[in-house]
C-alpha positions in Angstrom: 46.0 10.3 23.0 42.5 9.5 21.7 41.1 6.4 23.4 37.7 6.1 21.7 37.1 4.8 18.2 34.9 7.7 17.1 37.4 10.2 18.4 40.3 8.6 16.7 38.4 8.3 13.4 37.3 11.9 13.6 40.9 13.0 14.3 42.3 10.9 11.4 39.7 12.3 8.9 40.5 15.9 10.0 44.2 15.3 9.7 43.9 14.0 6.1 41.4 16.7 5.1 39.1 14.3 3.4 35.4 14.7 3.2 33.0 11.9 4.1 31.9 11.8 0.5 35.5 11.4 -0.7 36.0 8.6 1.8 32.9 6.9 0.5 34.3 7.0 -3.0 37.7 5.8 -2.0 36.1 2.8 -0.1 34.0 2.0 -3.2 37.1 1.9 -5.4 38.3 -0.9 -3.1 35.0 -2.8 -3.5 33.8 -1.8 0.0 30.4 0.0 0.1 29.7 2.0 3.2 27.2 4.9 3.1 28.1 8.5 3.9 25.5 8.3 6.7 27.3 5.3 8.3 30.6 7.1 8.1 29.1 10.1 9.8 27.5 8.0 12.5 30.9 6.3 13.2 32.8 9.5 13.6 30.1 11.0 15.8 29.8 7.9 18.0 26.1 7.4 17.2 26.9 3.9 16.0 30.0 1.7 15.6 31.1 -0.9 13.0 30.5 -4.5 14.0 29.5 -6.5 11.0 32.2 -8.2 9.0 31.7 -5.8 6.1 32.0 -2.8 8.4 35.1 -4.2 10.0 36.7 -4.6 6.6 35.9 -1.0 5.9 37.7 0.1 9.1 40.8 -1.7 8.0 40.6 -0.1 4.6 40.1 3.3 6.3 43.4 2.8 8.1 45.2 2.7 4.8 43.2 5.5 3.2 43.7 7.8 6.2 47.4 6.8 6.6 47.2 5.7 10.2 49.1 2.7 11.7 47.5 -0.7 10.9 45.0 -1.8 13.6 45.1 1.6 15.2 41.4 2.1 14.6 40.4 -1.6 14.7 42.0 -2.1 18.2 39.7 0.6 19.7 36.6 -1.4 18.7 37.4 -4.6 20.6 35.5 -7.7 19.9 32.0 -7.7 18.6 29.7 -6.9 21.5 27.3 -9.5 22.8 23.7 -9.2 21.8 20.5 -9.9 23.6 18.2 -8.5 26.4 20.1 -10.1 29.2 18.5 -7.8 31.8 15.3 -9.8 31.5 17.1 -13.0 32.4 18.5 -11.6 35.7 16.3 -12.7 38.5 14.8 -9.8 40.4 16.2 -7.2 37.9 14.4 -3.8 37.6 14.3 -1.4 34.6 15.4 2.2 34.7 11.7 3.0 34.6 11.3 1.2 38.0 14.1 3.1 39.8 14.2 6.6 38.2 12.0 9.5 37.3 14.4 10.4 34.4 14.3 6.9 32.9 13.4 8.2 29.4 16.5 10.4 29.3 18.7 7.5 30.6 17.3 5.1 27.9 17.9 7.7 25.2 21.5 8.2 26.2 22.1 4.5 26.5 20.6 4.1 23.0 23.0 6.7 21.6 25.9 4.8 23.1 24.3 1.6 21.9 24.9 -0.2 25.1 24.2 -4.0 24.5 25.7 -5.3 27.8 22.9 -4.5 30.2 22.5 -7.3 32.7 25.6 -9.2 31.5 27.6 -8.1 34.5 26.9 -9.3 38.0 27.5 -6.6 40.6 29.6 -8.2 43.4 30.3 -5.0 45.3 29.9 -1.2 45.0 31.9 1.1 47.2 31.1 4.9 46.9 32.4 8.0 48.5 30.3 11.2 48.2 32.0 14.5 49.1 30.2 17.6 50.2 31.9 21.0 50.1 32.0 24.0 52.5 29.2 25.6 50.5 27.0 22.6 51.1 27.5 21.6 47.5 28.3 18.3 45.8 32.0 18.1 45.0 32.4 14.6 43.8 31.2 11.0 43.9 33.8 8.2 43.5 32.7 4.7 42.8 34.6 1.4 42.9 32.7 -1.5 41.5 33.6 -5.2 41.3 31.9 -7.1 38.5 31.6 -10.7 37.4 30.8 -11.5 33.8 27.7 -13.6 33.2 28.7 -14.3 29.6 31.7 -14.4 27.4 32.8 -11.3 25.6 31.5 -8.5 27.8 34.0 -5.7 27.7 32.4 -2.5 29.1 30.1 -0.9 31.6 28.1 2.3 31.3 28.0 4.5 34.4 25.1 7.0 34.9 25.1 10.2 36.9 22.0 12.2 37.6 22.0 15.8 39.0 18.4 16.8 40.0 19.5 20.5 39.7 20.4 20.0 36.1 24.0 20.8 36.5 26.3 18.5 34.6 29.6 17.4 36.2 32.7 18.8 34.4 35.0 16.2 36.0 34.8 12.6 34.6 37.6 10.3 35.5 38.2 6.5 35.4 40.9 4.0 36.5 41.6 0.5 35.4 39.5 1.1 32.3 39.4 3.6 29.4 36.8 6.3 28.9 34.7 5.6 25.8 31.6 7.6 24.7 30.1 10.2 26.9 26.5 11.4 26.3 24.7 14.1 28.3 21.2 15.5 28.6 21.4 19.0 30.0 17.6 19.2 30.3 17.4 16.4 32.9 21.0 16.6 34.3 21.9 13.0 33.2 25.3 11.9 32.1 26.1 8.5 30.7 29.8 7.5 30.5 31.1 4.3 28.8 33.9 2.6 30.5 36.0 0.1 28.4 37.7 -2.8 30.1 41.3 -3.8 29.4 40.1 -6.9 27.6 36.9 -8.9 27.0 35.9 -11.0 30.0 35.1 -14.7 30.0 32.1 -15.9 31.8 33.0 -16.0 35.5 35.9 -13.5 35.3 35.9 -10.6 37.7 36.9 -7.0 37.0 37.4 -3.9 39.1 36.9 -0.4 37.9 36.9 3.0 39.6 35.3 6.2 38.2 34.4 9.6 39.4 31.9 12.4 38.5 32.7 15.8 40.0 32.6 19.6 39.8 35.7 21.7 39.4 34.0 24.8 40.8 30.9 25.0 42.9 28.5 22.1 42.4 24.8 21.9 43.1 23.4 22.1 46.6 23.5 18.6 48.1 20.9 17.2 50.5 21.2 13.5 49.6 22.9 10.9 47.5 21.0 7.9 46.1 22.2 4.9 44.1 19.9 3.1 41.7 20.3 -0.6 42.0 18.6 -2.4 39.2 20.2 -5.8 39.9 20.8 -7.7 43.2 24.3 -6.8 44.6 26.3 -8.7 47.1 27.7 -5.6 49.0 27.2 -1.9 49.1 29.1 0.7 51.0 28.2 4.5 50.9 30.4 7.0 52.7 29.5 10.7 52.8 32.2 13.1 53.7 31.3 16.6 54.9 33.4 19.7 55.1 34.1 20.7 58.8 32.6 24.1 58.1 29.4 22.7 56.8 28.0 19.9 58.9 24.4 18.7 58.8 22.1 18.5 61.9 20.7 15.1 61.0 21.4 12.3 58.6 19.2 9.4 57.6 19.6 6.2 55.7 16.8 5.9 53.0 15.3 3.2 50.9 12.9 3.3 48.0 11.7 0.0 46.4 10.8 1.8 43.1 10.3 5.3 41.7 6.6 5.2 42.2 6.9 4.7 46.0 7.9 7.5 48.3 11.4 7.3 49.9 11.4 5.9 53.5 13.8 6.8 56.3 15.3 3.4 57.4 17.2 4.9 60.4 19.2 7.9 61.6 22.9 7.9 61.2 25.3 9.5 63.6 28.0 11.9 62.3 31.4 10.7 63.2 34.3 12.8 64.6 35.7 12.7 61.1 32.7 14.7 59.8 31.3 11.7 57.9 28.5 9.1 57.9 28.2 5.8 56.1 25.9 2.9 55.4 26.9 -0.7 54.6 24.6 -3.4 53.4 24.9 -7.0 52.3 22.8 -8.9 49.7 21.4 -5.6 48.5 18.0 -5.9 46.8 17.1 -3.9 43.7 15.7 -0.4 44.4 17.0 3.0 45.5 19.4 3.1 48.4 21.1 6.1 49.9 21.6 8.8 52.6 19.9 12.1 53.0 20.7 14.9 55.4 19.2 18.1 56.8 21.2 21.4 57.1 19.0 23.3 59.5 
């Protein structure tokens, strides 16, 4: 089953065997004028219909492509909120402030056309990072609890960065649907759109879980960092090591911004379960995480 608008539209066009030029003509015959370039962007996920005229075109496309009524429209959800809300969040940082690959992240978010930045308050973030027997990254699983700052917010975009440039081949999510996924192999950045069950009202809370991982061998792992751009009530990071590959030392680290070197906050003791963790309340924006040494 296709869960994204662009994927469903692309599949319907292929099934009917119609060219974009022909769809353009068929829409025009119904008094609806949409450019071939717009149709191309819609099916590639570069943009999505939101204006009333574009939404009318989607309903007409359902008839032309002979798919069930509202089968395409339902994948769009409500019109997404507008505005640069990140600048209205006290203490918020930009991706430039917390990441050396901010240009890549901004590019991918632009391709997804993410308008909800800053419209979700992070109540908690619970992460589990798993290291394999070859000292490699196997997966990172995240459970996040959000609270809507405004009416209508209906998605979150998760970002994964691999400094070795190896993109994860496992991308999963629970309590939400996978939307658009964009990658930059040159910098090792993946952006994954997570669509909520329904639009939230201001003050509503929502829980999602998602995972990035590697089916085979992943990149060598010596740390895991989380970029916090907004204040967060609670953060828990748990790093699980394979019993056959245990580090000699582990440290909790903190970095107020990307221009400042990372600082060891304190040493962490490996438990009998081959794991370490850090937990923090009222997390300030910056880079938080754990690093470890193998030898």
